[in-house]
Backbone as a chain_set.jsonl record, in Angstrom:
{"seq": "MTSAAATLTVNAVPTPAIQVSSTSINFGNGVVGKYSSQVLVITNIGTATLSVTQVNPSGSSSFSTSGFSLPLNVNAGQQTMITVAFLPTTVGAVSGNISIVSNAPTSPTSVGLSGTGIAAR", "coords": {"N": [[42.389, 54.42, 46.031], [39.001, 54.318, 46.74], [35.676, 55.26, 45.91], [32.551, 55.93, 47.565], [29.509, 54.267, 46.713], [27.298, 55.853, 44.453], [24.003, 57.184, 44.465], [21.409, 57.644, 42.211], [18.539, 59.439, 41.81], [15.684, 59.674, 39.902], [13.201, 61.862, 39.335], [9.847, 62.119, 38.232], [8.787, 64.526, 35.836], [6.854, 67.202, 36.981], [3.45, 67.258, 36.103], [0.424, 68.64, 34.89], [-2.951, 67.388, 35.108], [-6.144, 66.959, 33.811], [-9.471, 66.459, 35.004], [-12.872, 66.072, 34.503], [-16.094, 66.488, 36.046], [-18.145, 65.342, 34.664], [-18.552, 63.904, 31.451], [-20.547, 64.564, 29.837], [-23.412, 66.687, 29.774], [-26.759, 66.717, 30.381], [-29.508, 68.643, 30.023], [-32.145, 68.024, 29.922], [-35.664, 68.604, 29.574], [-36.407, 71.973, 28.899], [-38.103, 74.997, 29.447], [-38.815, 77.204, 26.806], [-37.008, 80.185, 26.722], [-36.515, 80.177, 29.42], [-34.092, 80.056, 31.909], [-31.719, 77.596, 32.909], [-29.311, 75.897, 34.95], [-26.253, 74.037, 35.472], [-23.579, 72.67, 37.439], [-20.207, 72.268, 36.559], [-17.502, 70.437, 37.534], [-14.067, 70.907, 37.648], [-11.193, 69.129, 38.059], [-7.82, 68.986, 39.103], [-5.873, 66.394, 38.66], [-3.254, 65.999, 38.497], [0.31, 66.683, 39.015], [1.297, 69.199, 38.825], [0.527, 72.722, 38.459], [-2.566, 73.269, 36.914], [-3.495, 75.033, 34.089], [-6.116, 76.591, 32.734], [-6.943, 77.929, 29.704], [-8.875, 78.489, 27.806], [-12.415, 78.271, 27.529], [-14.761, 77.088, 25.661], [-17.977, 77.178, 24.611], [-19.892, 75.526, 22.115], [-21.853, 74.825, 19.141], [-24.532, 75.396, 19.782], [-26.301, 78.354, 20.436], [-27.797, 78.297, 22.676], [-26.427, 77.4, 24.865], [-24.19, 78.347, 27.491], [-21.344, 79.509, 29.435], [-20.169, 80.378, 32.744], [-18.96, 82.088, 35.728], [-16.235, 82.104, 36.225], [-12.848, 83.264, 35.616], [-10.426, 83.765, 33.075], [-6.825, 83.397, 32.711], [-7.606, 80.255, 34.212], [-6.381, 78.959, 36.998], [-5.549, 75.942, 38.554], [-4.434, 74.385, 41.335], [-2.349, 71.475, 41.92], [-4.138, 68.585, 42.812], [-6.374, 70.014, 43.527], [-9.666, 71.531, 42.988], [-12.052, 73.224, 40.869], [-15.021, 75.078, 40.03], [-17.272, 75.555, 37.305], [-20.04, 77.258, 35.865], [-22.536, 75.953, 33.839], [-24.884, 76.879, 31.508], [-28.245, 76.622, 30.244], [-30.384, 77.932, 27.934], [-32.998, 77.669, 26.233], [-34.048, 78.714, 22.985], [-35.831, 78.038, 21.076], [-38.414, 75.617, 20.339], [-37.605, 72.21, 20.612], [-34.96, 69.713, 20.21], [-31.608, 70.401, 21.181], [-28.057, 70.458, 20.805], [-24.6, 70.487, 21.786], [-21.23, 71.364, 22.675], [-18.63, 71.779, 25.135], [-15.447, 72.999, 24.865], [-12.529, 72.615, 26.581], [-9.605, 74.182, 26.95], [-6.325, 73.624, 27.966], [-3.167, 73.407, 29.794], [-2.774, 70.737, 30.136], [-1.618, 67.49, 29.1], [-3.559, 66.102, 27.648], [-5.192, 67.946, 26.483], [-7.381, 69.468, 24.033], [-10.14, 69.206, 26.386], [-13.302, 67.752, 26.104], [-16.754, 68.359, 26.695], [-19.89, 67.089, 26.349], [-23.054, 68.569, 25.497], [-26.566, 68.736, 25.975], [-30.076, 69.264, 25.445], [-33.607, 69.966, 25.545], [-35.817, 72.2, 24.144], [-38.952, 73.248, 25.291], [-42.397, 74.203, 24.918], [-43.934, 76.797, 26.852], [-46.436, 76.176, 29.335]], "CA": [[41.318, 55.047, 46.781], [37.705, 54.048, 46.131], [34.596, 56.156, 46.327], [31.31, 55.279, 47.958], [28.545, 54.153, 45.617], [26.391, 56.99, 44.325], [22.621, 56.843, 44.144], [20.764, 58.634, 41.364], [17.09, 59.351, 41.848], [15.061, 60.446, 38.834], [11.801, 62.168, 39.639], [9.05, 62.468, 37.062], [8.515, 65.95, 35.683], [5.481, 67.509, 37.384], [2.562, 67.439, 34.966], [-0.986, 68.787, 35.246], [-3.886, 66.443, 34.473], [-7.504, 67.454, 34.02], [-10.584, 65.521, 35.113], [-14.137, 66.798, 34.648], [-17.069, 65.71, 36.813], [-18.993, 64.626, 33.722], [-18.165, 64.12, 30.055], [-21.727, 65.079, 29.148], [-24.425, 67.289, 30.624], [-28.067, 66.72, 29.746], [-30.401, 69.534, 30.755], [-33.516, 67.532, 29.831], [-36.609, 69.564, 29.002], [-36.355, 73.327, 29.432], [-39.084, 75.895, 28.833], [-38.202, 78.223, 25.953], [-36.843, 81.475, 27.378], [-36.248, 80.003, 30.855], [-32.702, 79.708, 32.173], [-31.379, 76.573, 33.902], [-27.851, 75.735, 34.984], [-25.635, 72.933, 36.202], [-22.181, 72.929, 37.774], [-19.196, 71.347, 36.053], [-16.321, 70.49, 38.401], [-12.784, 70.622, 37.001], [-10.222, 68.706, 39.073], [-6.45, 68.763, 38.65], [-5.387, 65.152, 39.264], [-1.828, 65.925, 38.189], [1.293, 67.062, 40.024], [1.687, 70.589, 38.584], [-0.633, 73.599, 38.306], [-3.339, 73.204, 35.675], [-3.87, 76.363, 33.637], [-7.154, 76.562, 31.701], [-6.834, 79.189, 28.973], [-10.082, 78.715, 27.024], [-13.608, 77.461, 27.763], [-15.541, 77.498, 24.502], [-19.189, 76.444, 24.262], [-20.169, 75.595, 20.682], [-22.914, 73.963, 18.668], [-25.83, 76.043, 19.932], [-26.236, 79.564, 21.26], [-28.598, 78.042, 23.881], [-25.532, 77.028, 25.958], [-23.173, 79.327, 27.867], [-20.587, 79.201, 30.647], [-19.886, 81.549, 33.57], [-18.501, 81.799, 37.082], [-14.786, 81.953, 36.271], [-12.101, 84.177, 34.751], [-9.273, 83.101, 32.469], [-6.624, 81.955, 32.851], [-8.114, 79.615, 35.416], [-5.308, 78.108, 37.506], [-5.985, 74.989, 39.574], [-3.26, 73.714, 41.896], [-2.38, 70.009, 41.952], [-4.999, 68.02, 43.834], [-7.479, 70.917, 43.839], [-10.714, 71.58, 41.98], [-12.79, 74.464, 40.723], [-16.316, 74.845, 39.394], [-17.8, 76.526, 36.364], [-21.472, 77.113, 35.667], [-22.958, 75.728, 32.455], [-26.285, 77.283, 31.454], [-29.075, 76.264, 29.094], [-31.473, 78.867, 27.729], [-33.525, 77.335, 24.91], [-34.683, 79.823, 22.275], [-36.866, 77.458, 20.223], [-38.869, 74.279, 20.719], [-36.868, 71.142, 19.945], [-33.7, 69.252, 20.804], [-30.372, 71.092, 20.821], [-26.856, 69.843, 21.369], [-23.368, 71.238, 21.598], [-20.191, 70.894, 23.582], [-17.695, 72.742, 25.694], [-14.047, 72.624, 24.679], [-11.715, 73.202, 27.646], [-8.207, 74.175, 26.526], [-5.454, 73.802, 29.127], [-1.795, 72.928, 29.623], [-2.732, 69.286, 30.352], [-1.212, 66.787, 27.873], [-4.727, 65.588, 26.927], [-5.989, 69.081, 26.032], [-8.519, 69.986, 24.788], [-11.102, 68.297, 26.993], [-14.628, 68.068, 25.581], [-17.928, 67.968, 27.476], [-21.083, 67.167, 25.504], [-24.202, 69.266, 26.058], [-27.829, 68.479, 25.286], [-31.289, 69.706, 26.1], [-34.755, 70.097, 24.644], [-36.678, 73.34, 24.416], [-40.385, 72.921, 25.234], [-43.265, 75.381, 25.029], [-44.505, 77.066, 28.182], [-47.836, 75.723, 29.434]], "C": [[40.004, 54.788, 46.033], [36.679, 55.005, 46.709], [33.404, 55.319, 46.761], [30.367, 55.246, 46.754], [27.612, 55.355, 45.631], [24.991, 56.476, 43.981], [22.018, 57.988, 43.339], [19.258, 58.405, 41.415], [16.527, 60.243, 40.756], [13.59, 60.622, 39.175], [11.083, 62.543, 38.351], [8.821, 63.98, 37.032], [7.073, 66.212, 36.116], [4.618, 67.846, 36.161], [1.135, 67.651, 35.462], [-1.82, 67.726, 34.543], [-5.299, 66.887, 34.823], [-8.5, 66.303, 34.096], [-11.839, 66.363, 35.302], [-15.156, 65.885, 35.32], [-18.01, 64.922, 35.918], [-18.515, 64.914, 32.306], [-19.357, 64.541, 29.215], [-22.721, 65.625, 30.165], [-25.72, 67.329, 29.828], [-29.001, 67.566, 30.6], [-31.857, 69.06, 30.719], [-34.402, 68.564, 29.158], [-36.487, 70.907, 29.701], [-37.353, 74.203, 28.698], [-38.347, 76.976, 28.044], [-38.177, 79.562, 26.692], [-36.548, 81.386, 28.862], [-34.855, 79.408, 31.047], [-32.597, 78.564, 33.183], [-29.87, 76.366, 33.858], [-27.45, 74.49, 35.763], [-24.171, 73.297, 36.433], [-21.3, 71.839, 37.17], [-17.95, 71.523, 36.92], [-15.098, 70.077, 37.584], [-11.782, 70.319, 38.103], [-8.857, 68.522, 38.42], [-5.922, 67.529, 39.376], [-3.896, 64.96, 38.992], [-0.963, 66.408, 39.337], [1.834, 68.468, 39.818], [0.417, 71.407, 38.382], [-1.254, 73.459, 36.918], [-3.754, 74.625, 35.318], [-4.852, 76.232, 32.476], [-7.142, 77.93, 31.025], [-8.051, 79.505, 28.111], [-11.184, 77.771, 27.481], [-14.606, 77.909, 26.705], [-16.785, 76.637, 24.305], [-19.433, 76.593, 22.756], [-21.329, 74.676, 20.343], [-24.289, 74.572, 18.766], [-25.663, 77.266, 20.823], [-27.076, 79.422, 22.529], [-27.725, 77.708, 25.088], [-24.518, 78.135, 26.224], [-22.47, 78.875, 29.14], [-20.32, 80.495, 31.411], [-19.296, 81.104, 34.905], [-17.004, 81.622, 37.213], [-14.155, 83.058, 35.442], [-10.851, 83.447, 34.282], [-8.028, 83.953, 32.59], [-7.102, 81.467, 34.215], [-7.05, 78.629, 35.889], [-5.815, 77.247, 38.658], [-4.743, 74.241, 40.065], [-3.446, 72.199, 41.894], [-3.24, 69.535, 43.102], [-6.203, 68.873, 44.19], [-8.528, 70.88, 42.725], [-11.354, 72.958, 41.956], [-14.094, 74.144, 40.002], [-16.612, 75.943, 38.389], [-19.292, 76.236, 36.209], [-21.753, 76.964, 34.179], [-24.457, 75.998, 32.414], [-26.938, 76.854, 30.149], [-30.246, 77.234, 29.055], [-32.037, 78.609, 26.334], [-34.263, 78.522, 24.29], [-35.791, 79.34, 21.344], [-37.265, 76.096, 20.777], [-38.058, 73.254, 19.933], [-35.555, 70.825, 20.639], [-32.529, 70.086, 20.296], [-29.201, 70.363, 21.458], [-25.657, 70.719, 21.059], [-22.294, 70.619, 22.457], [-19.404, 72.073, 24.113], [-16.304, 72.19, 25.437], [-13.233, 73.378, 25.729], [-10.246, 73.048, 27.251], [-7.324, 74.492, 27.734], [-4.031, 73.35, 28.787], [-1.657, 71.44, 29.943], [-2.373, 68.598, 29.038], [-2.395, 66.307, 27.033], [-5.606, 66.702, 26.351], [-6.205, 69.045, 24.526], [-9.414, 68.871, 25.331], [-12.493, 68.717, 26.526], [-15.719, 67.534, 26.504], [-19.147, 68.168, 26.58], [-22.237, 67.832, 26.241], [-25.451, 68.913, 25.269], [-28.987, 68.977, 26.118], [-32.385, 69.833, 25.07], [-35.595, 71.281, 25.079], [-38.142, 72.903, 24.285], [-41.175, 74.21, 25.417], [-43.765, 75.541, 26.46], [-45.97, 76.632, 28.196], [-48.739, 76.885, 29.748]], "O": [[39.918, 55.016, 44.826], [36.803, 55.487, 47.835], [33.265, 54.158, 46.377], [30.436, 56.112, 45.882], [27.189, 55.815, 46.691], [24.831, 55.466, 43.296], [22.104, 59.151, 43.732], [18.768, 57.319, 41.104], [16.85, 61.429, 40.686], [12.84, 59.653, 39.289], [11.651, 63.208, 37.485], [8.679, 64.621, 38.073], [6.161, 65.517, 35.666], [5.022, 68.627, 35.3], [0.676, 66.934, 36.351], [-1.426, 67.224, 33.49], [-5.609, 67.156, 35.983], [-8.398, 65.316, 33.367], [-11.876, 67.255, 36.149], [-15.094, 64.664, 35.183], [-18.61, 63.941, 36.358], [-18.119, 66.037, 31.995], [-19.215, 64.841, 28.03], [-22.855, 65.098, 31.27], [-25.775, 67.901, 28.74], [-29.255, 67.244, 31.761], [-32.709, 69.626, 31.404], [-33.957, 69.306, 28.284], [-36.466, 70.983, 30.93], [-37.441, 74.16, 27.471], [-37.393, 77.582, 28.531], [-39.195, 80.013, 27.218], [-36.35, 82.414, 29.509], [-34.496, 78.402, 30.436], [-33.3, 78.559, 34.194], [-29.23, 76.632, 32.84], [-28.201, 73.972, 36.589], [-23.6, 74.121, 35.719], [-21.606, 70.649, 37.258], [-17.41, 72.624, 37.026], [-15.095, 69.04, 36.92], [-11.544, 71.151, 38.979], [-8.751, 67.972, 37.323], [-5.567, 67.597, 40.552], [-3.348, 63.884, 39.231], [-1.419, 66.532, 40.474], [2.728, 68.898, 40.546], [-0.654, 70.843, 38.158], [-0.568, 73.52, 35.898], [-4.304, 75.34, 36.155], [-4.48, 75.819, 31.378], [-7.307, 78.959, 31.68], [-8.249, 80.656, 27.721], [-10.923, 76.607, 27.785], [-15.221, 78.968, 26.826], [-16.675, 75.487, 23.878], [-19.205, 77.663, 22.191], [-21.739, 73.85, 21.159], [-25.143, 74.3, 17.922], [-24.969, 77.217, 21.838], [-27.076, 80.32, 23.371], [-28.211, 77.726, 26.219], [-24.043, 78.786, 25.292], [-22.939, 77.974, 29.836], [-20.251, 81.572, 30.819], [-19.153, 79.911, 35.174], [-16.534, 81.053, 38.198], [-14.836, 83.716, 34.656], [-10.292, 82.618, 35.0], [-8.157, 85.177, 32.575], [-7.013, 82.17, 35.221], [-6.838, 77.589, 35.264], [-6.423, 77.744, 39.606], [-4.084, 73.548, 39.29], [-4.573, 71.705, 41.869], [-3.102, 70.01, 44.229], [-6.982, 68.499, 45.067], [-8.316, 70.285, 41.668], [-11.217, 73.747, 42.891], [-14.248, 73.064, 39.433], [-16.254, 77.104, 38.588], [-19.74, 75.106, 36.401], [-21.269, 77.748, 33.362], [-25.217, 75.418, 33.19], [-26.293, 76.739, 29.107], [-31.005, 77.348, 30.018], [-31.617, 79.24, 25.364], [-35.0, 79.238, 24.968], [-36.6, 80.14, 20.874], [-36.546, 75.5, 21.579], [-37.849, 73.411, 18.73], [-35.1, 71.551, 21.523], [-32.472, 70.433, 19.116], [-29.335, 69.735, 22.508], [-25.704, 71.58, 20.181], [-22.426, 69.484, 22.915], [-19.497, 73.195, 23.616], [-16.021, 71.036, 25.759], [-13.238, 74.608, 25.772], [-9.71, 71.94, 27.221], [-7.536, 75.483, 28.432], [-3.734, 72.967, 27.655], [-0.539, 70.929, 30.014], [-2.774, 69.063, 27.971], [-2.251, 66.124, 25.825], [-6.663, 66.418, 25.787], [-5.305, 68.632, 23.795], [-9.44, 67.756, 24.81], [-12.826, 69.902, 26.549], [-15.629, 66.422, 27.024], [-19.407, 69.275, 26.109], [-22.383, 67.68, 27.454], [-25.409, 68.803, 24.044], [-28.891, 69.098, 27.339], [-32.127, 69.811, 23.867], [-36.031, 71.364, 26.227], [-38.524, 72.271, 23.3], [-40.685, 75.179, 25.996], [-43.987, 74.565, 27.176], [-46.658, 76.717, 27.179], [-49.951, 76.709, 29.871]]}, "num_chains": 1, "name": "protein.A"}
């Protein structure tokens, strides 16, 4: 007695993958004490839910993030937005970055930040 041939299908393990709309954000010139903001889009290009557990701005207290709560879960193929703000406190160039910690294999993801504080006219 012989059996029919068996077929084995191996599916890849679902994995989240993060993509940011920009790897650097330049705010240009900003008047000292005046707030400006830009949107950073986070897209999950993977096949499992992306879970962002930390969003840490560093390098200068002139930069901050808002518009989300942690953990930030993004389903496969979906995107979300966070607000990145620049509030220069002194005249001169400042730089920093945002470190985005998630369950993506490439974590953490870094986004560079820059801007220049200028005096009010």
